[in-house]
N, C-alpha and C positions, 0 to 999 in steps of 0.2 A: 504494500500500500504506500502511496506517496505521502510525503510530509506536508503538502500544501492544501489539503482538504481536511475538514473535520471528520473524525471517525464516528461521531455520534451526532444526532440532531439535537441542538440545544438553542432555544430562542431566548434572547435577552430583550424583553419587552420594552424596557426603558430606552435602550439604545436604538431599537427599531423605531419607536415613536419619535425620538429626537431626530433621527435621520429623515424620516418621512416628513416631519414638520419643516425641516430645512428645504427639502425638495419641493414642497408645495409653494414655498415662497420664491422659488427661482424658476425662470422660464428656460428650462433646460433645452427645449427645442431650438430657441433662438441661438443659444450658445453653441449647440451642436452644429447649426447651419454656419455659424461663423468659423468654426474649426474645419468644416468641410471646405469652405472657400479658401482658408489658409493652407489646407492640405495639398493644394495644387502647387507644384514647384514654381511654375512660371508666375503665378499670382504672388507667391511669396517673394520671388525675386523682384517683381515690379514694386511691391510695397517697400522692400528693403532699399531698392535703388532710389525711390522717391523720398524715403526717409533720410537718405544721405545728401540729396541734391535739392530738395524742396519742390521744384517743378521741372517737368520734362515733357517734351512733345511726344506724340505717339511714335513718330519715326525714330527718335532717340531711344525710347523704351524698347522698341522692337529690336534695334541694333544691340542694345545692352543684353537682352535675354536671348538673342539669336533666334528670333521668330519672325514670322511675316507680320506686316502691319495689320492685316485682317485678323489674324489670330490674336495679336496683342490688343486690338480694339475690342474684341470679344471679351478678353480677360478684364480689360478696364471697365467695360459695361457691367460685368458681374461685380467688380469691386465697388463701382459707383452705386449699384442697387443696394449693396450692403452698407452704404454710407461710409466707406473706408477711404475713398478718394472722391475728389470733385474736379471739375475742369473749368477752364476759361479759354475763350477763343480770342486770339490776338491776330488780327489780319486773317490770313488763311490757315494759321496753325492753331491746333488745340493743345493746350498745356494741361497736364494733370498734376495734382498735388495731393498730399495726405490731408484728409479732412478730420481724421481722428488720430491724434498722435499716440494715444494709448496703444494702438495696434503695433507701433514700432517697439514700444517697451515689451509687448508680448513676444514679438519676434526675437528681440535681443535676449529675453529671458529664456526662450527656447534654445537659442544658440548656446547660452551659458550652461543650461541644464545638460545639453549634449556634450559640451566640452568637459564638464565636471564628471559625467559618466564615463567618458573615454579615459580619464586620468585615474579612475578607481581600479 
């Protein structure tokens, strides 16, 4: 038998109720959708690039992530729907920028977690 599962069924009612109460106060579906958006490597690269530069046009972003402009535009629209980026048009160019800086902290935290795990 493995060591990572209980050998008997034992319910801790107080712990269960506390965890359920916390879950009912949180919109876990929205958080799950956010992480699904961030799970795409190109979208993560786009956000990280925008976090280091503040604003970039679609053509620049496509070059940075080594993707087509069409594919990059699709990713940017997904990020815009999630309110993670916004855009402004200057002349014939559309520039994107981070609209929620907390997402950059989330990405940097993920990088740190991974680096720490690699050093253990």
